[in-house]
C-alpha positions, 0 to 999 in steps of 0.5 A: 486473559493471558496467564502463563509467561509464554502467553503474556509474552505472545500478547506483548509481541502481538501488540508490537507487531500490530502497531508496526503493521498498522503503520505500514498499512497506513503508509501504503494507503497514503502512497496509493491515495497520492496516486488517486489524487493525481489521477483525479486532478488530471495531472499526468506527470504527477500521476506517473511520478506518484505511481513510481513511488507507490509501487515499491511501497506496495511491494514492500507490503507483500514482503513484510506480510502486511498485504497479499501478493495478488492484492498488491498485483491487482492494485498496481495493475488497476492504478497503472492502467488508469494512469496510462489512460490519463496520459494517452489522449481519449480517442 
């Protein structure tokens, strides 16, 4: 357990940061889940709208240090390609 004042303070800061980051991650997952659900339902307009709302949230996760840049880039790429495939008729 933390003994010095400094280590006690760092432990408090760590807990506070953990809570904030957890809330951010949860919020991002909710936005991504909405895109997934729209794709699953086959509703092209809803999927496009959900993706538009999810992209800034994912990007914010990068700037806040919650997610890695390449991870978010990959997620956006994969989601957008699935939404695009949904909106174009299958040939």
